[in-house]
N, C-alpha and C positions, 0 to 999 in steps of 0.2 A: 797770426792773430793780430788784429789791429789793437793798439794800445788803448785800454780803457773801454773798449766796446764789447769784449767777450768773444768767445770762439765762434759763436753762430753767425755774427755779423761778418767776420772775416771770411768764413766759408761762403757766405752769400755773395760777397764781392768777387771772390775767385770764380764762382759759378757764373756770375754775370759777365766777367771778363772772358771766360771760355766760350760763352754763348755767342759773343760778338767777334771772336777771332775768325779770320778767314783761313779755311783749310786749303791745302794744295789740291789742285784739280787732278783727280785720279783718271785712270783709263779703264774702260770697260773690259772685263776679262770673264771668261767662262760663259756658260749658257749656249743656247742654240744659235748657229750662224743665221744671219738674215736670209730669208727666203727658203729656209729648210722647212718642209711640211712636218706636222706632227705625225705620230705613229698611225693613228686611225686614218688620216688623210692619205698617207703613203700606202697603207694596206688597201683602201678602197680604190685608189688609182691603179694599183697593181692588179686588182681583181678585174676592174673594167677593161684594162689593156689585155689581160689574159682571155677574157670572154670575147673581146673584139677579134683577137687573132684566131681563136678557135671557131668563131663564127656562130656560137650558140649563146642565146640569152635565156633567162628563166622562162620567158614566153615560148621560145622555141622548144624547150624541154616539155612544157605543159602540152603544147600542141602535138608533139611527137608521142607523148604518153597517151593522149586522147585518141590519136589515130591507131596506135597499137592496141589499146583496149577495145576499140570498135572492131578492129580486124579479128581479134580473139573472141569476139562475141560478148564481151563484158560491157553491155551498153549502159548499165547503171554507173559504172566507173567512168566511162567515156563522157557521159552527160555531166558528171561531177567536174571532170577536167575542163569541159567546154564552158561550164558556168563560171569557173574560176578564171578562164582566159578571156571570156567575152568582154569585160570592161576595158581590156587593153587593145581589143581588135575593133570593136564597134562602139560608137558614141551612144550614150544613154539618151533615150527620147524623153522629152519633157512636154507637158501640156502648156499651151499658151492661150491667153485670152485675146479674142479678136473683137474689136469694137467697130461695128459697121455703121454707126450713126453718122460719122464724118465722111463716109465714102458715098459718092453719087451712084445712081443706077448704071450710068454709062461706064464708069470705072469698074463696077462689079462685073458687067457683061464682058468688058475687055479682059479682065483677069480670068474669067471662066474659059475663055478661048484658048 
């Protein structure tokens, strides 16, 4: 306690002194080592490697199931598998607008050939 100033002012000065003192530089301990993937990343990578070594992907499984269903005569199930696999095999077609105002007749005839 500082003489004549009361206990609160003395505590405030000590707090200011502590705030401006320089602490020793510590060293980092604990935690994950640098470059170590988290659990989900490690699991996903292991799954991809396993599927690559086995040679089958989810698309391969769908196509195999489609062929098996068609062979067994269950065409409704085969069509369902084919519809689910189609976006991964064939690109989706889209409509485009064609503006022929800027194209000459000669260019149109050349493109038609």
